[in-house]
N, C-alpha and C positions, 0 to 999 in steps of 0.2 A: 504494813501493821497497823498508820491511822486511815486505812481504805479497809480493811476489813472492822477491826469495831465498827467507822461508820454505819458501814452496809449494816453489822449484825445486830445496829444500833436504829435504823432504819426495817429492818427487818421486822427489830418487839417491837417497833411506833406504828408499822401495818398492820399484821395482827393486830394490837390491841384497840387500834379502829376498829378493824374490820366484827374486832368480838361488840365493838358496840355499840354497833349498825347494827347486828344482825335482834341484839338483843333491846333495837329503841321498835325496831320494825315484831316481832316479836310482840313486844307491848300493842302498841299497834291491832296483830291482829287478830289480836286477846279481847283488845274493846269496838276491834271491830264485832269480834263473835258474838260480844254479849251485845252490844246493841240488834242485830239478826235476830239474836232470841228473845231481845225484848217485843221488839216488832214486830214482832210471828207471835207470840204468842197473844198477843195486842190481837192481832188481827182476827184470829182462831179462837180470841173468849169472843167479840163482836159478832160474829159472823151465828155460834155455838148458842150464843142473844137473840139477831135472826130467829136460825127455827128458830127456841123457848118462848117471842112470843105470840106466833104462826099455832103456837095450844090451843086451849082451852083456856079461860082464865081460871076455871075452877073445877070442879067434879059436878058438879050443881051447875052451874050454868048449860051446862052442854046441851040439853037437853030443855030447857027452861029460861026465860026472864028469873030472872031475881031482883028480890024487891026491895026483902032488908037483908044487911049482912050477916045475922048468925043463921040465917040458913047458908052459909062456906063451910069450907073443911076447919071444921078447930086448930089453933094450935094446938097443941104442939105438932108439925106433921109425921107424915110416916116415912121410912128410915129405908135407904138400906138396896133403890132399887134400880133400875137401870135405862139411862139411855134411853132405847133402844124400845125400853115399854111408857114412860114415857105421854100422859094425854094431855092435861092439869099442866102450866106451872106449877101445883105444889108437890110431881111430878118427880121434880131433880133436888126436889130439895135432902142432903146428903145424903144425895146419889149413891150410888159402886165406884170410888173413884174413875172415874169415864179414861181411856188409854190410848192418846192420841199420840199424828206425828204430825207433823211440816212436813211439804218439803224446803230449802231452802242451800246457794250456794254451795252450800260445805256439804249439802246429804241430804238425809233423810233425820229434821230432828224429833226424839220422839216427847209431850208430851203429858200433864195427865191432867182433868179437870178434874173440881172437884165447886161443887154450888152445894150455897144457903136460899131458904127464901123467909124473911119473912112480914108478917102484913105492918105494909104503915100509916100515917095517917100525918097532912098537915098542918105543916107549924109554924105561920109563917111561911117564909121566905123554902122554907127545907120540908124532910123528908126523914120523919123518926119510927124509929118501930113502934111496935102499938102492941104487947098479945089479946087485946081484943079483935073480930074480923069483921075490916074493913071493905072496897072498893076496891084498894088500890096495896099493891104487892111491891117489892126488892126482892131484886135475882143476883145476886153473889156469888160469878163464877174469880175463886181464884185458881189462870194454871202455872204455874209451875214447868219446866225446863227440865231438859239432862243437866245442866250446871250446876241445879235450883238457883239460877234465873224468877221470880214470880213477879206472876201482874195480874192484876187484883180490880174485875172492869163492872159496872150493879148497872143496872140497865132499873126504875119501874112500870110496871105496864096496870092498866089499869080497865077495868067491867066497867060499861056504858052501860045503865038500862034505860029499853026503851022503852 
């Protein structure tokens, strides 16, 4: 009788430890998935910012040298365009949400990408948004994973007058 009771206690303790181990492993897996999603979203944002950096600074600078910022596109920038049709920086402002995906070890991760473009002015060591036209723009991408993880990345682009 004592041996049977002892065996049942040992079995119950083993089951309890097994469940705790599985819960701990699940927490590690969730944290790892979160990290993979964040890294994938950040990598995709950096790649898109590289592509956007290849666009013309402004529609006005595509075919001529501009020496006066008043010749640049006036804010607010138009919205609702598509990434595929963008050919200068402000074309990506408030574009239709770009649906994208990246390959991860767990499979394909769906992402949505939103963009904001603003003129910025250098004030001391910082770039601050301004409503006036300048030869400097900030593009901010917000990349959201399917689980709600959000990564925001910005890059400053400047126009060099020749």
